[in-house]
PyMOL Python script that loads the backbone (N, CA, C, O; Angstrom):
from pymol import cmd

cmd.read_pdbstr("""\
ATOM      1  N   ALA A   1      12.228-113.124 -11.020  1.00  0.00           N
ATOM      2  CA  ALA A   1      10.949-112.539 -10.655  1.00  0.00           C
ATOM      3  C   ALA A   1      10.560-111.512 -11.711  1.00  0.00           C
ATOM      4  O   ALA A   1      11.408-110.787 -12.232  1.00  0.00           O
ATOM      5  N   THR A   2       9.305-111.462 -12.011  1.00  0.00           N
ATOM      6  CA  THR A   2       8.872-110.548 -13.063  1.00  0.00           C
ATOM      7  C   THR A   2       8.438-109.199 -12.525  1.00  0.00           C
ATOM      8  O   THR A   2       8.441-108.222 -13.274  1.00  0.00           O
ATOM      9  N   LYS A   3       8.066-109.105 -11.260  1.00  0.00           N
ATOM     10  CA  LYS A   3       7.599-107.825 -10.725  1.00  0.00           C
ATOM     11  C   LYS A   3       8.620-107.197  -9.792  1.00  0.00           C
ATOM     12  O   LYS A   3       9.137-106.119 -10.084  1.00  0.00           O
ATOM     13  N   ARG A   4       8.925-107.853  -8.666  1.00  0.00           N
ATOM     14  CA  ARG A   4       9.910-107.306  -7.736  1.00  0.00           C
ATOM     15  C   ARG A   4      10.331-108.378  -6.742  1.00  0.00           C
ATOM     16  O   ARG A   4       9.664-109.397  -6.563  1.00  0.00           O
ATOM     17  N   VAL A   5      11.465-108.107  -6.103  1.00  0.00           N
ATOM     18  CA  VAL A   5      11.984-108.972  -5.051  1.00  0.00           C
ATOM     19  C   VAL A   5      12.260-108.086  -3.855  1.00  0.00           C
ATOM     20  O   VAL A   5      12.905-107.045  -3.982  1.00  0.00           O
ATOM     21  N   VAL A   6      11.772-108.495  -2.692  1.00  0.00           N
ATOM     22  CA  VAL A   6      12.006-107.744  -1.462  1.00  0.00           C
ATOM     23  C   VAL A   6      12.858-108.617  -0.556  1.00  0.00           C
ATOM     24  O   VAL A   6      12.514-109.768  -0.288  1.00  0.00           O
ATOM     25  N   VAL A   7      13.981-108.060  -0.079  1.00  0.00           N
ATOM     26  CA  VAL A   7      14.916-108.801   0.757  1.00  0.00           C
ATOM     27  C   VAL A   7      15.015-108.105   2.105  1.00  0.00           C
ATOM     28  O   VAL A   7      15.313-106.912   2.174  1.00  0.00           O
ATOM     29  N   LYS A   8      14.765-108.853   3.181  1.00  0.00           N
ATOM     30  CA  LYS A   8      14.881-108.303   4.534  1.00  0.00           C
ATOM     31  C   LYS A   8      16.312-108.500   5.011  1.00  0.00           C
ATOM     32  O   LYS A   8      16.820-109.621   5.032  1.00  0.00           O
ATOM     33  N   ARG A   9      16.961-107.401   5.395  1.00  0.00           N
ATOM     34  CA  ARG A   9      18.357-107.436   5.831  1.00  0.00           C
ATOM     35  C   ARG A   9      18.501-106.639   7.119  1.00  0.00           C
ATOM     36  O   ARG A   9      17.704-105.737   7.374  1.00  0.00           O
ATOM     37  N   PRO A  10      19.506-106.957   7.940  1.00  0.00           N
ATOM     38  CA  PRO A  10      19.804-106.090   9.081  1.00  0.00           C
ATOM     39  C   PRO A  10      20.215-104.714   8.570  1.00  0.00           C
ATOM     40  O   PRO A  10      20.761-104.593   7.474  1.00  0.00           O
ATOM     41  N   ASP A  11      19.955-103.690   9.355  1.00  0.00           N
ATOM     42  CA  ASP A  11      20.248-102.330   8.879  1.00  0.00           C
ATOM     43  C   ASP A  11      21.737-102.082   8.665  1.00  0.00           C
ATOM     44  O   ASP A  11      22.103-101.184   7.908  1.00  0.00           O
ATOM     45  N   TYR A  12      22.604-102.857   9.314  1.00  0.00           N
ATOM     46  CA  TYR A  12      24.049-102.668   9.178  1.00  0.00           C
ATOM     47  C   TYR A  12      24.654-103.492   8.038  1.00  0.00           C
ATOM     48  O   TYR A  12      25.823-103.301   7.704  1.00  0.00           O
ATOM     49  N   ALA A  13      23.888-104.400   7.436  1.00  0.00           N
ATOM     50  CA  ALA A  13      24.414-105.298   6.403  1.00  0.00           C
ATOM     51  C   ALA A  13      24.566-104.571   5.070  1.00  0.00           C
ATOM     52  O   ALA A  13      23.771-103.691   4.740  1.00  0.00           O
ATOM     53  N   PRO A  14      25.591-104.945   4.307  1.00  0.00           N
ATOM     54  CA  PRO A  14      25.724-104.355   2.968  1.00  0.00           C
ATOM     55  C   PRO A  14      24.658-104.922   2.037  1.00  0.00           C
ATOM     56  O   PRO A  14      24.086-105.972   2.331  1.00  0.00           O
ATOM     57  N   PRO A  15      24.381-104.258   0.933  1.00  0.00           N
ATOM     58  CA  PRO A  15      23.402-104.784  -0.025  1.00  0.00           C
ATOM     59  C   PRO A  15      23.891-106.097  -0.637  1.00  0.00           C
ATOM     60  O   PRO A  15      25.091-106.367  -0.671  1.00  0.00           O
ATOM     61  N   LEU A  16      22.961-106.896  -1.111  1.00  0.00           N
ATOM     62  CA  LEU A  16      23.316-108.170  -1.731  1.00  0.00           C
ATOM     63  C   LEU A  16      24.145-107.943  -2.984  1.00  0.00           C
ATOM     64  O   LEU A  16      23.821-107.087  -3.806  1.00  0.00           O
ATOM     65  N   ALA A  17      25.213-108.714  -3.125  1.00  0.00           N
ATOM     66  CA  ALA A  17      26.111-108.649  -4.289  1.00  0.00           C
ATOM     67  C   ALA A  17      26.635-107.234  -4.515  1.00  0.00           C
ATOM     68  O   ALA A  17      27.002-106.872  -5.633  1.00  0.00           O
ATOM     69  N   ASN A  18      26.667-106.438  -3.447  1.00  0.00           N
ATOM     70  CA  ASN A  18      27.137-105.047  -3.524  1.00  0.00           C
ATOM     71  C   ASN A  18      26.413-104.237  -4.588  1.00  0.00           C
ATOM     72  O   ASN A  18      26.997-103.344  -5.201  1.00  0.00           O
ATOM     73  N   VAL A  19      25.132-104.550  -4.807  1.00  0.00           N
ATOM     74  CA  VAL A  19      24.298-103.806  -5.753  1.00  0.00           C
ATOM     75  C   VAL A  19      23.302-102.994  -4.938  1.00  0.00           C
ATOM     76  O   VAL A  19      22.340-103.537  -4.394  1.00  0.00           O
ATOM     77  N   ALA A  20      23.539-101.703  -4.861  1.00  0.00           N
ATOM     78  CA  ALA A  20      22.637-100.837  -4.104  1.00  0.00           C
ATOM     79  C   ALA A  20      21.325-100.681  -4.858  1.00  0.00           C
ATOM     80  O   ALA A  20      21.293-100.663  -6.089  1.00  0.00           O
ATOM     81  N   THR A  21      20.263-100.572  -4.107  1.00  0.00           N
ATOM     82  CA  THR A  21      18.946-100.395  -4.707  1.00  0.00           C
ATOM     83  C   THR A  21      18.425 -99.001  -4.382  1.00  0.00           C
ATOM     84  O   THR A  21      18.608 -98.528  -3.260  1.00  0.00           O
ATOM     85  N   PRO A  22      17.783 -98.338  -5.328  1.00  0.00           N
ATOM     86  CA  PRO A  22      17.239 -97.012  -5.031  1.00  0.00           C
ATOM     87  C   PRO A  22      16.011 -97.080  -4.127  1.00  0.00           C
ATOM     88  O   PRO A  22      15.603 -96.072  -3.549  1.00  0.00           O
ATOM     89  N   ASN A  23      15.426 -98.268  -4.006  1.00  0.00           N
ATOM     90  CA  ASN A  23      14.224 -98.424  -3.195  1.00  0.00           C
ATOM     91  C   ASN A  23      14.536 -99.270  -1.972  1.00  0.00           C
ATOM     92  O   ASN A  23      14.977-100.413  -2.089  1.00  0.00           O
ATOM     93  N   ALA A  24      14.304 -98.700  -0.804  1.00  0.00           N
ATOM     94  CA  ALA A  24      14.500 -99.439   0.436  1.00  0.00           C
ATOM     95  C   ALA A  24      13.585 -98.843   1.488  1.00  0.00           C
ATOM     96  O   ALA A  24      13.348 -97.636   1.527  1.00  0.00           O
ATOM     97  N   VAL A  25      13.078 -99.722   2.341  1.00  0.00           N
ATOM     98  CA  VAL A  25      12.276 -99.298   3.480  1.00  0.00           C
ATOM     99  C   VAL A  25      13.118 -99.585   4.715  1.00  0.00           C
ATOM    100  O   VAL A  25      13.477-100.734   4.972  1.00  0.00           O
ATOM    101  N   VAL A  26      13.431 -98.545   5.476  1.00  0.00           N
ATOM    102  CA  VAL A  26      14.297 -98.690   6.640  1.00  0.00           C
ATOM    103  C   VAL A  26      13.456 -98.599   7.900  1.00  0.00           C
ATOM    104  O   VAL A  26      12.681 -97.658   8.075  1.00  0.00           O
ATOM    105  N   THR A  27      13.615 -99.591   8.784  1.00  0.00           N
ATOM    106  CA  THR A  27      12.936 -99.584  10.073  1.00  0.00           C
ATOM    107  C   THR A  27      13.992 -99.463  11.165  1.00  0.00           C
ATOM    108  O   THR A  27      15.160 -99.204  10.876  1.00  0.00           O
ATOM    109  N   LYS A  28      13.592 -99.646  12.393  1.00  0.00           N
ATOM    110  CA  LYS A  28      14.499 -99.453  13.527  1.00  0.00           C
ATOM    111  C   LYS A  28      15.711-100.384  13.482  1.00  0.00           C
ATOM    112  O   LYS A  28      16.827 -99.950  13.767  1.00  0.00           O
ATOM    113  N   GLY A  29      15.514-101.634  13.136  1.00  0.00           N
ATOM    114  CA  GLY A  29      16.629-102.572  13.149  1.00  0.00           C
ATOM    115  C   GLY A  29      16.841-103.326  11.857  1.00  0.00           C
ATOM    116  O   GLY A  29      17.764-104.134  11.757  1.00  0.00           O
ATOM    117  N   HIS A  30      15.993-103.074  10.852  1.00  0.00           N
ATOM    118  CA  HIS A  30      16.072-103.812   9.599  1.00  0.00           C
ATOM    119  C   HIS A  30      15.940-102.876   8.409  1.00  0.00           C
ATOM    120  O   HIS A  30      15.573-101.707   8.536  1.00  0.00           O
ATOM    121  N   ARG A  31      16.252-103.431   7.262  1.00  0.00           N
ATOM    122  CA  ARG A  31      16.098-102.706   6.006  1.00  0.00           C
ATOM    123  C   ARG A  31      15.485-103.683   5.009  1.00  0.00           C
ATOM    124  O   ARG A  31      15.915-104.833   4.918  1.00  0.00           O
ATOM    125  N   PHE A  32      14.502-103.237   4.278  1.00  0.00           N
ATOM    126  CA  PHE A  32      13.876-104.045   3.241  1.00  0.00           C
ATOM    127  C   PHE A  32      14.327-103.484   1.898  1.00  0.00           C
ATOM    128  O   PHE A  32      13.857-102.429   1.471  1.00  0.00           O
ATOM    129  N   ASP A  33      15.236-104.188   1.237  1.00  0.00           N
ATOM    130  CA  ASP A  33      15.716-103.770  -0.079  1.00  0.00           C
ATOM    131  C   ASP A  33      14.732-104.259  -1.130  1.00  0.00           C
ATOM    132  O   ASP A  33      14.341-105.426  -1.124  1.00  0.00           O
ATOM    133  N   ILE A  34      14.334-103.376  -2.026  1.00  0.00           N
ATOM    134  CA  ILE A  34      13.354-103.706  -3.058  1.00  0.00           C
ATOM    135  C   ILE A  34      14.053-103.636  -4.412  1.00  0.00           C
ATOM    136  O   ILE A  34      14.496-102.572  -4.845  1.00  0.00           O
ATOM    137  N   TYR A  35      14.143-104.781  -5.067  1.00  0.00           N
ATOM    138  CA  TYR A  35      14.781-104.875  -6.373  1.00  0.00           C
ATOM    139  C   TYR A  35      13.710-105.054  -7.436  1.00  0.00           C
ATOM    140  O   TYR A  35      12.795-105.860  -7.270  1.00  0.00           O
ATOM    141  N   ALA A  36      13.822-104.310  -8.520  1.00  0.00           N
ATOM    142  CA  ALA A  36      12.863-104.425  -9.620  1.00  0.00           C
ATOM    143  C   ALA A  36      13.089-105.743 -10.338  1.00  0.00           C
ATOM    144  O   ALA A  36      14.226-106.191 -10.487  1.00  0.00           O
ATOM    145  N   GLY A  37      12.018-106.355 -10.778  1.00  0.00           N
ATOM    146  CA  GLY A  37      12.110-107.614 -11.509  1.00  0.00           C
ATOM    147  C   GLY A  37      12.469-107.383 -12.960  1.00  0.00           C
ATOM    148  O   GLY A  37      12.544-106.247 -13.427  1.00  0.00           O
ATOM    149  N   THR A  38      12.687-108.470 -13.657  1.00  0.00           N
ATOM    150  CA  THR A  38      12.962-108.384 -15.083  1.00  0.00           C
ATOM    151  C   THR A  38      11.703-108.761 -15.844  1.00  0.00           C
ATOM    152  O   THR A  38      11.043-109.737 -15.486  1.00  0.00           O
ATOM    153  N   PRO A  39      11.358-108.025 -16.871  1.00  0.00           N
ATOM    154  CA  PRO A  39      10.149-108.357 -17.631  1.00  0.00           C
ATOM    155  C   PRO A  39      10.312-109.694 -18.338  1.00  0.00           C
ATOM    156  O   PRO A  39      11.397-110.036 -18.808  1.00  0.00           O
ATOM    157  N   SER A  40       9.236-110.432 -18.405  1.00  0.00           N
ATOM    158  CA  SER A  40       9.285-111.723 -19.090  1.00  0.00           C
ATOM    159  C   SER A  40       9.225-111.512 -20.596  1.00  0.00           C
ATOM    160  O   SER A  40       8.568-110.593 -21.085  1.00  0.00           O
ATOM    161  N   VAL A  41       9.912-112.365 -21.309  1.00  0.00           N
ATOM    162  CA  VAL A  41       9.935-112.292 -22.770  1.00  0.00           C
ATOM    163  C   VAL A  41       8.983-113.351 -23.294  1.00  0.00           C
ATOM    164  O   VAL A  41       9.126-114.533 -22.981  1.00  0.00           O
ATOM    165  N   ASP A  42       8.013-112.932 -24.090  1.00  0.00           N
ATOM    166  CA  ASP A  42       7.031-113.882 -24.635  1.00  0.00           C
ATOM    167  C   ASP A  42       7.396-114.337 -26.019  1.00  0.00           C
ATOM    168  O   ASP A  42       6.675-115.136 -26.617  1.00  0.00           O
TER     169      ASP A  42
END
""", "prot")
cmd.dss("prot")
cmd.show_as("cartoon", "prot")
cmd.util.cbc("prot")
cmd.orient("prot")
């Protein structure tokens, strides 16, 4: 992804591939982990 990836996870689940993200939106029962994308090379 070139911009970002948002992953919906249960609030008790560990981050994907054990890579913590500085950006997350936490709700009552879920967490939305926001991973920055990689810039495309032209």
